[in-house]
C-alpha positions as CSV (number, residue, x, y, z in Angstrom):
1,M,31.0,38.5,118.2
2,E,33.1,41.9,118.6
3,D,35.2,40.3,121.0
4,L,35.9,37.5,118.1
5,V,36.4,40.3,115.5
6,E,38.9,41.9,117.4
7,S,40.9,38.9,119.0
8,I,41.4,37.9,115.5
9,L,42.8,41.3,114.2
10,D,45.3,41.3,116.9
11,Y,47.0,38.4,115.5
12,I,46.8,40.5,111.8
13,R,48.2,43.4,114.2
14,A,51.3,41.2,115.8
15,D,54.4,42.1,114.5
16,Y,55.9,38.7,114.1
17,T,53.8,35.5,113.8
18,D,55.0,31.9,112.7
19,Y,51.6,30.3,113.5
20,A,48.2,30.2,111.5
21,I,44.8,30.9,113.0
22,M,41.8,28.7,112.6
23,L,38.1,29.6,112.8
24,N,36.3,26.6,113.6
25,G,32.1,26.3,112.8
26,E,29.3,24.1,111.7
27,W,28.3,24.1,108.3
28,G,25.9,26.8,107.3
29,S,26.4,28.9,110.4
30,G,27.7,31.9,108.6
31,K,31.4,31.3,109.0
32,T,32.0,32.9,105.4
33,Y,29.3,35.6,105.6
34,F,31.2,36.5,108.7
35,W,34.4,36.5,106.7
36,D,33.2,39.0,104.0
37,H,31.1,41.4,106.0
38,K,33.0,41.3,109.7
39,I,36.8,40.3,109.0
40,K,37.9,41.4,106.0
41,P,36.3,45.0,105.6
42,K,38.6,45.4,109.0
43,I,41.7,43.7,107.8
44,E,41.4,45.8,104.5
45,S,41.0,49.0,106.3
46,M,43.8,48.8,108.7
47,Q,47.1,50.8,108.1
48,L,50.2,49.5,109.9
49,N,53.6,50.6,109.6
50,G,52.5,52.7,106.6
51,K,50.8,49.7,104.6
52,R,47.5,48.7,103.9
53,Y,46.8,44.9,104.0
54,T,45.4,42.8,101.3
55,A,43.0,39.8,102.1
56,I,43.0,37.2,99.7
57,Y,40.4,34.5,100.1
58,M,40.4,31.1,98.9
59,S,37.8,28.4,99.0
60,L,39.2,24.8,99.1
61,Y,35.8,23.3,98.0
62,G,36.5,20.7,95.3
63,I,40.1,21.4,95.0
64,S,41.9,18.0,93.7
65,N,45.7,18.9,94.0
66,L,47.9,21.2,95.5
67,E,48.7,23.1,92.2
68,E,45.0,23.9,91.8
69,I,45.9,26.3,95.4
70,S,48.8,27.6,93.6
71,K,46.9,28.6,90.6
72,K,44.0,30.0,92.5
73,I,46.7,32.7,95.0
74,F,48.0,33.7,91.7
75,I,45.0,34.4,89.9
76,E,43.7,36.5,92.9
77,T,47.4,38.4,93.4
78,T,47.6,39.3,90.0
79,Q,44.1,40.6,89.5
80,L,44.7,42.4,92.5
81,M,47.7,44.0,90.9
82,D,45.8,45.2,88.0
83,K,45.6,48.8,87.9
84,N,42.8,49.3,85.4
85,L,40.7,46.5,87.4
86,K,41.0,48.5,90.7
87,K,39.9,51.4,88.9
88,F,36.9,49.8,87.5
89,M,36.3,48.3,90.8
90,D,36.4,51.5,92.6
91,A,34.3,53.6,90.5
92,S,31.6,51.0,90.4
93,G,31.4,50.1,94.0
94,V,32.4,46.3,93.7
95,T,34.1,44.9,96.5
96,N,34.3,41.3,95.4
97,I,35.5,40.0,92.0
98,P,32.5,37.4,91.2
99,E,33.9,33.8,90.1
100,Y,32.7,34.4,86.4
101,A,34.3,37.6,86.1
102,K,37.6,35.9,87.1
103,T,37.3,33.3,84.3
104,G,36.9,35.8,82.0
105,L,40.0,37.7,82.9
106,D,41.8,34.7,83.2
107,M,41.0,33.5,79.6
108,A,41.7,37.1,78.7
109,N,45.4,37.3,80.1
110,F,45.6,33.7,78.4
111,F,45.0,35.1,74.9
112,G,47.0,38.3,75.5
113,V,44.2,40.5,75.8
114,T,45.4,42.7,78.8
115,Q,43.9,44.9,80.9
116,N,46.9,47.5,80.9
117,G,50.0,47.7,79.1
118,D,51.9,47.5,82.6
119,R,54.8,45.2,83.0
120,I,54.5,42.6,86.1
121,D,55.5,44.3,89.4
122,Y,57.6,41.9,90.6
123,K,58.1,43.8,93.8
124,Q,54.3,42.7,94.4
125,F,55.1,39.1,94.1
126,F,58.0,39.3,96.9
127,S,56.1,41.5,99.4
128,T,54.4,39.3,102.1
129,D,54.1,41.4,105.1
130,D,51.0,43.1,103.7
131,K,49.1,40.4,102.9
132,V,46.5,37.9,104.5
133,L,45.8,34.5,103.4
134,C,42.3,32.7,104.1
135,F,41.4,29.2,102.9
136,D,37.8,28.3,103.3
137,D,36.3,24.8,103.7
138,L,39.3,22.8,104.4
139,E,37.1,19.9,105.1
140,R,35.6,19.9,101.6
141,A,38.7,19.6,99.7
142,N,39.6,16.5,97.7
143,V,43.0,16.6,98.7
144,D,44.5,14.7,101.7
145,V,44.0,17.5,104.3
146,I,47.7,17.0,106.1
147,D,49.1,17.8,102.3
148,I,47.1,20.9,102.7
149,L,48.0,21.5,105.8
150,G,51.8,21.0,105.1
151,Y,51.6,23.5,102.1
152,I,50.0,26.1,104.0
153,N,52.8,25.9,106.4
154,N,55.3,26.9,104.2
155,F,53.8,30.6,103.7
156,V,53.0,30.7,107.5
157,E,56.3,29.2,108.9
158,H,58.9,30.3,106.2
159,D,57.1,33.5,104.7
160,H,55.3,34.6,107.9
161,I,52.2,35.3,106.3
162,K,49.1,36.2,108.1
163,T,47.1,32.9,107.8
164,I,43.2,32.3,108.8
165,I,41.8,28.7,108.0
166,I,38.1,28.3,108.2
167,C,36.7,24.7,108.7
168,N,34.3,22.5,110.2
169,E,36.7,20.6,112.7
170,K,33.7,17.9,113.2
171,E,33.3,17.1,109.6
172,L,37.3,17.1,109.2
173,S,37.4,14.4,111.8
174,T,34.6,12.4,110.1
175,K,36.4,12.7,106.9
176,L,39.7,11.5,108.1
177,K,37.9,8.5,109.8
178,N,35.8,7.6,106.8
179,S,38.3,8.2,104.0
180,N,39.2,5.1,101.8
181,L,37.2,3.1,104.0
182,E,36.6,-0.1,101.6
183,M,40.6,-0.2,101.5
184,K,41.3,0.2,104.9
185,T,38.9,-2.4,106.2
186,F,40.5,-4.8,103.4
187,I,43.9,-4.4,104.6
188,A,42.6,-4.4,108.3
189,T,41.1,-8.1,107.6
190,Y,44.2,-9.2,106.0
191,L,46.3,-8.2,108.7
192,L,44.2,-9.9,111.0
193,D,44.0,-13.2,109.2
194,K,48.0,-13.0,108.6
195,E,48.4,-12.9,112.4
196,G,45.8,-15.5,113.0
197,N,43.5,-13.2,114.8
198,L,40.7,-13.3,112.1
199,N,38.7,-16.1,113.1
200,V,39.8,-16.4,116.9
201,K,36.8,-16.3,119.6
202,T,36.7,-13.5,121.6
203,D,34.3,-11.2,123.4
204,K,35.2,-8.5,121.1
205,P,32.7,-8.5,118.1
206,M,34.4,-8.6,114.5
207,V,33.4,-4.9,113.6
208,E,35.2,-3.6,116.5
209,R,38.6,-5.7,116.1
210,I,38.7,-4.3,112.3
211,R,37.7,-0.8,113.5
212,D,40.5,-1.1,116.1
213,T,43.1,-2.3,113.4
214,I,42.2,0.4,111.1
215,E,42.7,3.3,113.6
216,Y,46.4,1.5,114.6
217,V,47.4,1.2,111.2
218,F,45.8,4.5,109.5
219,D,45.7,7.1,112.3
220,K,45.3,10.0,110.1
221,A,43.7,11.7,113.2
222,N,47.0,11.7,115.3
223,D,48.9,12.9,112.1
224,Y,46.4,15.8,111.7
225,E,46.5,16.8,115.3
226,R,50.5,16.9,115.3
227,I,50.7,19.2,112.2
228,K,47.7,21.1,113.3
229,E,50.0,21.8,116.8
230,K,52.8,23.0,114.8
231,L,51.1,25.1,112.3
232,I,47.9,26.7,114.3
233,G,48.3,28.7,117.3
234,E,44.9,29.6,118.2
235,T,41.5,28.5,117.3
236,F,38.4,30.2,117.5
237,E,34.7,28.8,117.9
238,Y,32.7,30.4,115.7
239,S,29.3,30.9,117.7
240,P,27.1,33.4,115.6
241,E,24.1,35.5,117.2
242,F,21.6,33.6,115.6
243,N,18.7,35.9,116.7
244,Y,20.6,39.0,115.3
245,I,21.1,37.1,112.2
246,I,17.9,35.6,111.5
247,N,16.3,39.2,111.8
248,G,18.7,40.1,109.1
249,L,17.6,37.1,106.9
250,L,14.2,38.5,107.0
251,M,15.0,41.8,105.7
252,R,15.1,40.4,102.3
253,Y,11.2,40.0,102.1
254,E,11.2,43.9,102.4
255,K,9.5,44.3,99.2
256,Y,6.6,42.0,99.9
257,P,4.8,44.0,102.6
258,D,2.1,41.4,103.6
259,L,4.8,38.3,103.9
260,I,7.3,40.6,105.7
261,R,4.5,41.7,108.1
262,F,3.6,38.2,109.1
263,L,7.0,37.1,109.5
264,R,8.2,39.9,111.3
265,E,4.9,39.1,113.7
266,N,6.1,35.4,114.0
267,T,9.7,36.1,114.7
268,N,9.9,34.4,117.7
269,L,8.1,31.4,116.2
270,I,10.9,31.4,113.4
271,I,13.4,31.6,116.2
272,S,11.9,28.9,118.4
273,T,11.8,26.6,115.6
274,F,15.1,27.2,114.3
275,N,16.5,26.1,117.8
276,K,14.2,23.1,117.9
277,S,15.8,21.7,114.8
278,G,19.1,21.1,117.0
279,T,21.1,22.5,114.1
280,R,23.1,25.8,113.3
281,N,22.6,25.8,109.8
282,L,21.5,29.2,108.7
283,R,21.6,28.0,104.9
284,I,18.9,25.5,105.5
285,L,16.8,28.3,107.4
286,K,17.2,30.5,104.3
287,H,15.8,27.8,102.0
288,S,13.1,27.2,104.6
289,L,11.8,30.6,104.2
290,N,11.8,30.8,100.7
291,N,9.8,27.7,100.6
292,F,7.5,29.4,102.8
293,K,7.4,32.5,100.9
294,K,5.7,30.4,97.5
295,I,3.3,28.7,100.3
296,F,2.3,32.2,101.7
297,D,1.9,33.4,98.2
298,M,-0.4,30.4,97.1
299,V,-2.6,30.5,100.1
300,N,-3.0,34.1,100.1
301,K,-4.1,34.3,96.3
302,S,-6.4,31.4,96.7
303,Y,-7.6,31.2,99.9
304,P,-7.1,34.7,101.4
305,N,-9.1,34.6,104.6
306,T,-7.1,31.5,105.9
307,N,-7.2,31.6,110.0
308,N,-4.0,33.2,111.7
309,R,-3.5,30.1,113.4
310,V,-3.0,27.9,110.3
311,M,-0.8,30.4,108.9
312,Q,1.6,30.0,112.0
313,T,1.4,26.4,111.9
314,M,2.3,26.3,108.1
315,L,5.2,28.3,108.8
316,I,6.5,26.1,111.6
317,F,6.0,23.1,109.7
318,T,8.0,24.5,106.5
319,I,11.0,25.1,108.9
320,A,10.5,21.9,110.5
321,I,10.4,19.6,107.6
322,S,12.9,21.3,106.0
323,F,15.6,20.7,108.6
324,E,14.3,17.3,109.2
325,I,15.0,16.3,105.6
326,K,17.8,18.5,104.3
327,A,20.2,18.3,107.7
328,G,19.8,14.4,107.2
329,K,18.1,13.5,110.3
330,I,15.9,11.5,108.5
331,T,15.6,9.8,104.6
332,K,13.1,11.9,102.5
333,D,10.6,9.0,102.8
334,K,9.6,9.4,106.4
335,F,6.4,11.2,105.8
336,V,5.6,9.8,102.3
337,N,2.9,7.0,103.6
338,I,1.2,10.1,105.7
339,N,-1.3,11.5,103.4
340,N,-3.1,14.1,105.2
341,N,-3.7,15.9,108.9
342,E,-6.3,13.1,109.9
343,E,-3.7,10.1,109.4
344,Y,-0.8,12.2,111.0
345,K,-3.1,12.7,114.2
346,S,-4.1,9.2,114.3
347,I,-0.6,8.1,114.3
348,L,-0.1,10.4,117.3
349,V,-2.9,9.0,118.9
350,S,-1.8,5.6,118.3
351,S,1.5,6.0,119.6
352,R,0.4,8.0,122.9
353,V,-2.6,6.1,123.9
354,F,-1.2,2.4,122.8
355,M,2.3,3.1,123.5
356,D,2.9,2.1,119.9
357,N,6.8,3.0,119.2
358,R,6.4,2.0,115.5
359,Q,5.9,5.4,114.5
360,F,8.1,6.5,117.2
361,Y,9.6,9.8,115.1
362,I,6.4,10.8,114.1
363,K,5.9,11.4,118.1
364,E,9.3,12.9,118.5
365,F,8.6,15.4,115.6
366,D,5.3,16.4,117.1
367,N,6.8,16.8,120.8
368,N,9.5,18.7,119.7
369,Y,8.3,21.4,117.1
370,Y,5.0,21.8,118.3
371,Y,5.7,21.8,122.2
372,N,3.2,24.7,123.6
373,F,2.1,25.4,120.3
374,K,-1.7,24.1,120.2
375,A,-2.9,23.6,116.9
376,E,-5.8,21.2,115.4
377,Y,-4.1,21.1,111.9
378,R,-0.5,20.4,112.0
379,F,0.4,18.4,109.0
380,F,0.5,19.7,105.5
381,K,0.9,17.5,102.7
382,F,1.2,19.8,99.9
383,I,4.1,21.4,102.1
384,E,5.6,17.9,102.6
385,I,5.8,17.3,99.1
386,Y,7.0,20.6,98.4
387,V,9.8,20.6,100.8
388,R,11.0,16.8,99.3
389,T,10.7,17.1,95.9
390,R,10.4,20.8,94.6
391,I,7.3,20.3,93.0
392,F,4.2,22.1,94.1
393,D,1.3,19.9,93.4
394,M,-1.9,22.2,92.9
395,K,-4.2,18.9,93.4
396,V,-2.8,18.0,96.9
397,F,-2.6,21.8,97.6
398,K,-6.3,22.4,96.7
399,E,-7.5,19.1,98.5
400,D,-5.4,20.3,101.7
401,M,-7.2,23.9,101.7
402,E,-10.8,22.4,101.3
403,V,-10.3,20.4,104.4
404,I,-8.6,23.2,106.5
405,R,-11.4,25.3,105.4
406,N,-14.0,23.2,106.6
407,T,-12.5,22.2,109.8
408,V,-11.0,25.3,110.7
409,D,-13.9,27.4,110.8
410,T,-13.3,30.8,112.0
411,D,-17.1,31.3,112.8
412,K,-16.8,28.5,115.5
413,L,-13.8,29.7,117.1
414,P,-14.7,31.8,120.7
415,G,-15.2,35.4,120.3
416,Y,-12.0,36.3,122.1
417,K,-9.7,33.8,119.6
418,R,-11.2,35.3,116.5
419,L,-10.2,38.8,118.2
420,L,-6.5,37.7,119.2
421,T,-5.8,35.4,116.0
422,E,-6.9,37.7,112.8
423,E,-7.6,40.8,111.8
424,Y,-11.0,42.3,113.0
425,W,-11.6,43.6,109.4
426,K,-12.3,40.2,108.2
427,I,-15.0,40.2,110.5
428,S,-18.4,40.9,108.9
429,D,-20.3,43.9,110.2
430,D,-23.3,42.2,111.3
431,Q,-21.0,39.7,113.4
432,F,-18.8,42.3,114.7
433,D,-21.4,43.6,117.9
434,K,-22.2,39.9,118.7
435,I,-18.6,39.1,118.8
436,I,-17.8,42.1,121.4
437,D,-20.8,41.2,123.5
438,E,-19.7,37.4,123.9
439,V,-16.1,38.7,124.5
440,L,-17.0,41.1,127.2
441,D,-19.3,38.7,128.9
442,D,-16.3,36.2,129.0
443,V,-13.9,39.3,130.2
444,R,-16.9,39.7,133.1
445,N,-16.9,36.2,134.0
446,G,-13.3,35.3,134.2
447,R,-13.3,32.9,131.7
448,I,-10.3,34.3,129.8
449,E,-6.8,33.6,130.8
450,L,-5.5,36.5,132.4
451,I,-2.8,37.5,129.9
452,Q,-5.3,37.4,127.5
453,I,-7.7,39.6,128.9
454,V,-4.8,42.4,128.9
455,K,-4.4,42.0,125.2
456,L,-8.0,42.0,124.7
457,F,-8.0,45.5,126.4
458,A,-5.5,46.9,123.7
459,Y,-8.0,45.6,121.2
460,F,-11.4,47.2,122.8
461,A,-9.6,50.6,123.6
462,Y,-8.8,50.4,120.1
463,F,-12.0,50.1,119.1
464,I,-13.4,53.1,121.4
465,K,-10.6,55.3,119.8
466,K,-12.0,54.3,116.1
467,G,-15.8,54.5,117.4
468,L,-16.6,50.8,116.5
469,I,-17.9,50.4,120.1
470,N,-19.9,52.8,121.9
471,Y,-18.3,52.5,125.6
472,E,-16.5,55.0,127.8
473,M,-12.7,54.2,128.4
474,K,-13.3,54.2,132.3
475,T,-16.2,51.9,132.1
476,M,-14.1,49.4,130.1
477,K,-11.4,49.8,132.3
478,N,-13.4,48.9,135.4
479,I,-15.3,45.8,133.4
480,F,-11.5,44.8,132.7
481,F,-10.2,45.4,136.2
482,N,-13.0,43.7,137.5
483,G,-12.7,40.5,135.1
484,M,-8.9,40.1,135.6
485,N,-10.0,39.8,139.5
486,V,-12.2,36.8,138.7
487,S,-9.6,35.2,136.3
488,S,-7.3,35.5,138.7
489,L,-8.9,32.5,140.8
490,T,-8.4,30.0,137.9
491,S,-5.5,31.7,135.8
492,S,-1.9,30.3,135.9
493,Y,1.2,32.9,136.3
494,C,2.3,33.8,132.8
495,P,6.2,33.7,132.9
496,N,7.2,35.2,129.6
497,V,4.9,38.6,129.6
498,N,7.1,40.8,127.6
499,E,7.1,38.2,124.6
500,E,3.3,37.5,124.9
501,L,2.5,41.3,124.9
502,S,4.7,41.9,121.9
503,K,2.3,39.9,120.0
504,I,0.0,43.1,120.4
505,A,1.2,46.6,119.2
506,L,0.1,49.1,121.7
507,E,-1.2,52.7,120.9
508,D,0.5,55.6,122.5
509,D,-3.0,57.4,122.6
510,F,-4.7,55.1,125.6
511,E,-1.0,54.7,127.2
512,P,-2.4,55.6,130.6
513,E,-5.4,53.4,130.8
514,M,-2.7,50.8,129.5
515,E,-0.5,51.4,132.0
516,E,-3.0,50.7,134.7
517,I,-4.2,47.7,133.5
518,L,-0.7,46.5,133.1
519,K,0.0,47.4,137.0
520,H,-2.9,45.7,137.7
521,F,-1.8,42.4,136.1
522,N,1.4,42.7,137.1
523,S,-0.1,43.0,140.9
524,I,-2.0,39.8,140.0
525,N,0.8,37.9,138.3
526,S,3.1,38.4,141.0
527,K,0.4,36.9,143.4
528,L,0.0,34.2,141.2
529,K,3.6,33.4,140.8
530,D,3.9,32.9,144.6
531,K,1.2,30.7,144.8
532,M,2.6,28.9,142.0
533,Y,6.1,29.0,144.0
534,M,4.3,27.7,147.2
535,E,2.5,24.9,145.7
536,K,5.9,23.7,144.0
537,A,8.2,24.1,147.1
538,A,5.1,22.0,149.0
539,D,5.4,19.3,146.4
540,I,9.2,18.9,146.1
541,F,10.3,19.5,149.8
542,K,7.3,16.7,150.8
543,N,9.7,14.1,149.5
544,I,12.1,15.0,152.6
545,P,13.0,12.6,153.9
546,M,11.2,9.3,152.6
547,K,11.7,10.3,149.0
548,M,15.0,11.7,148.9
549,E,15.8,10.4,145.1
550,Q,12.5,12.2,143.9
551,F,13.4,15.2,146.0
552,Y,17.3,15.3,144.3
553,D,15.8,15.3,140.8
554,R,13.2,17.7,141.2
555,F,15.5,20.2,142.7
556,D,17.9,19.8,140.3
557,K,15.5,20.3,137.2
558,E,13.3,23.0,138.9
559,C,14.9,24.8,141.8
560,M,18.5,25.9,141.1
561,N,18.1,29.1,140.2
562,I,14.8,30.3,141.6
563,P,14.4,31.4,145.5
564,I,12.1,28.3,146.1
565,F,13.3,28.5,150.2
566,K,11.2,32.0,150.2
567,Y,8.1,30.2,149.5
568,Y,8.5,27.5,152.3
569,D,7.9,27.4,155.9
570,T,11.3,27.8,157.9
571,F,9.9,25.7,160.5
572,Q,8.7,22.8,158.6
573,M,11.8,22.8,156.7
574,F,14.0,22.2,159.8
575,Q,11.5,19.3,160.5
576,R,12.1,17.6,157.3
577,I,15.7,18.3,157.4
578,S,16.5,17.1,161.0
579,C,14.8,13.6,160.2
580,A,16.8,13.1,157.4
581,S,19.5,10.8,157.3
582,N,23.1,12.1,158.3
583,E,24.3,11.3,154.8
584,D,21.5,13.3,153.0
585,I,21.9,16.3,155.0
586,V,25.5,16.4,154.0
587,T,24.4,15.8,150.2
588,I,21.8,18.8,150.5
589,K,24.3,21.0,152.3
590,E,26.9,20.4,149.0
591,K,24.0,21.1,146.8
592,L,22.8,24.2,148.4
593,A,26.7,25.6,148.4
594,D,27.1,24.8,144.9
595,R,23.7,26.4,143.9
596,A,24.4,29.2,145.9
597,R,28.0,29.6,144.1
598,R,26.3,29.5,140.3
599,Y,23.1,31.2,141.0
600,A,23.5,34.0,143.6
601,K,21.9,36.7,142.2
602,Q,18.7,34.6,141.4
603,I,18.2,33.1,145.0
604,K,18.7,36.6,146.9
605,P,15.1,36.7,147.3
606,E,15.3,33.8,149.7
607,M,18.3,34.6,151.9
608,P,15.7,35.9,154.7
609,N,14.3,32.7,155.1
610,I,18.1,31.0,155.0
611,A,19.0,33.2,157.6
612,K,15.9,32.0,159.9
613,L,16.7,28.5,159.2
614,K,20.1,28.6,160.4
615,Q,19.2,30.6,163.4
616,V,16.5,27.6,164.1
617,I,19.0,24.7,163.9
618,D,21.5,27.0,165.8
619,D,19.1,27.5,168.4
620,Y,18.3,23.6,168.1
621,V,21.8,22.3,168.5
622,D,22.9,24.9,171.2
623,G,23.6,23.4,174.4
624,K,22.8,19.6,173.3
625,D,25.4,16.5,173.4
626,A,27.4,15.9,170.7
627,S,26.3,13.4,168.2
628,I,27.2,12.7,164.5
629,K,23.4,13.8,163.9
630,I,24.2,17.2,165.9
631,V,27.5,17.8,164.2
632,M,25.9,17.2,160.7
633,L,23.1,19.8,161.7
634,Q,26.1,22.3,163.0
635,D,27.8,21.8,159.8
636,F,24.7,22.7,158.0
637,A,23.9,25.9,159.7
638,D,27.5,26.8,159.3
639,E,27.4,26.4,155.8
640,L,24.1,28.3,155.3
641,G,26.2,31.4,157.3
642,N,28.4,30.6,154.3
643,I,26.0,31.0,151.5
644,L,24.4,34.0,153.2
645,E,27.9,35.8,153.2
646,L,28.6,34.6,149.6
647,V,25.5,35.5,148.1
648,N,24.9,38.9,150.0
649,N,28.6,39.7,148.9
650,D,28.3,38.8,145.2
651,V,24.9,40.8,145.0
652,K,26.8,43.7,146.3
653,V,29.9,43.5,144.5
654,K,27.6,43.2,140.9
655,E,25.5,46.2,142.3
656,K,28.6,48.4,142.5
657,E,29.9,47.0,139.1
658,S,26.3,48.2,137.7
659,L,26.8,51.6,139.3
660,M,30.3,52.1,138.0
661,V,29.2,51.0,134.6
662,E,26.3,53.6,135.0
663,G,28.5,56.4,136.5
664,Q,31.3,55.9,133.3
665,N,28.2,56.2,130.6
666,L,27.2,59.6,132.5
667,V,30.3,60.7,132.3
668,Q,30.6,59.9,128.4
């Protein structure tokens, strides 16, 4: 993002420009916020050739004629000239004049109530080399875009004023095509009729013929491209760092300790759900978090012991349904006829078991937003109503919560899940010892997933520290060590260790013991990773040479950026490749070469096996009479040599660059 800021500032710093620049990005992605908080302050802090720059911002939203733009520029500039106004703003720490205040100032000037007695400094009007114009919301103006760009071109080409245009070109393109569509359709139909082509039977549908005529006669898109080419020197794509921005959004809830703690603990869920929405609209995310605040407050007030997993699901559902409705993906009534979680689940079962595609959208919604998130209760009618209508229906809320309380009973959850999903102080004293014994028995017998055992150790170490359980730390560590060994026989490899462990707070007081547990876990997890990849490699490579389509499909999807050859026997690989057709040998060779160019660092661990495979092929073809198969295998071996050289050199270069950076940091 800093590179984008610098690129824009380079344009401002340039001595001479006869072009504007454009900042393009989707609606709600934070372009205006980026201007206000990143670009504008830096522009106004610049001083070039003894002059400080003044940034003049104008939103074109709703503008209905070019005169309104002129008025806006005049209002902004005259207010900036007012010395008393500047003095007040400096003393008050105000950086932007509110629109309400602008209206009052304009009317005061109109009625002769001046803010100071100075005459207008005409020199200010003729000064253009210290101004930067910013026009926002180009696509939302009610004036022809071509006319607006022609108007702006006067400032850029004749006065050489630095000018920035902020817009959403995707929506602009749609607007150009759809403006006055009824009139265009009428004229296109009339022209087709006059030409005798309206009722002619052709393979091309009528709708398509009308659309082609409209594009031919009313080609505004080409007009736009022509004037853009003349006016816009550079277009910058605004792609915000969403993770950073989302963390910033949460800061507005800092004064609500329970809520902010919950949101901070579930930041990954928020980011994940936002990404799954398929939009880049931060405005909708803001609204959905505001919706969730109301939901969180009501649940905590009326049902304070609600299961943490249920609250997490409510968070996902609130964000998900907000995006689905407000981003225009669905009509508002898509969920209207679903009355409760039971109906929602029955639709899913019907869709999946009986392949009933009448509710295809619901299945896709569930698969998308709840992927890898298991929860029995996934639909909340009171939330759906609240997001859709803005009415918090207390009757429906109580009905939903009573069902949840009766069906999601924490007392029936396994003990280890209760410890991991709810605050331990919510467990009654008479239940606590029983749960501790139950969890330790599950740990000893390896009935818990490996990563969960690591999390549980943090809790048990904490309980020992607080004196809640009567165990020595050494004894507890041995129980967990042995339990991890047993669990490793049935556990799966955990790829996102840091993300999983970030869900718990690790106390410094038992850091040595925790480090030993983590070291043992990492050792086991590494072996599970090898086991997983060995199974994957065997399953994928067995498709050579008989099921090559399946091999190509799975290799492209699952093996491009992992060192899969590290986990497969070299001689078996040679046998399979040598039995493949000559065409497939060439295809595999090209695929491996492309893979090495794109993912050299990631596949470095498999290079010893690649070297062995090359040697095996070289030994096989050595001394044999030439044939197409032998030539293809020799070419394959030669390409493996190129891959070895490419990968090893690429890794060495990156390591050297890394050392240089570290050296520079040490010098600084």
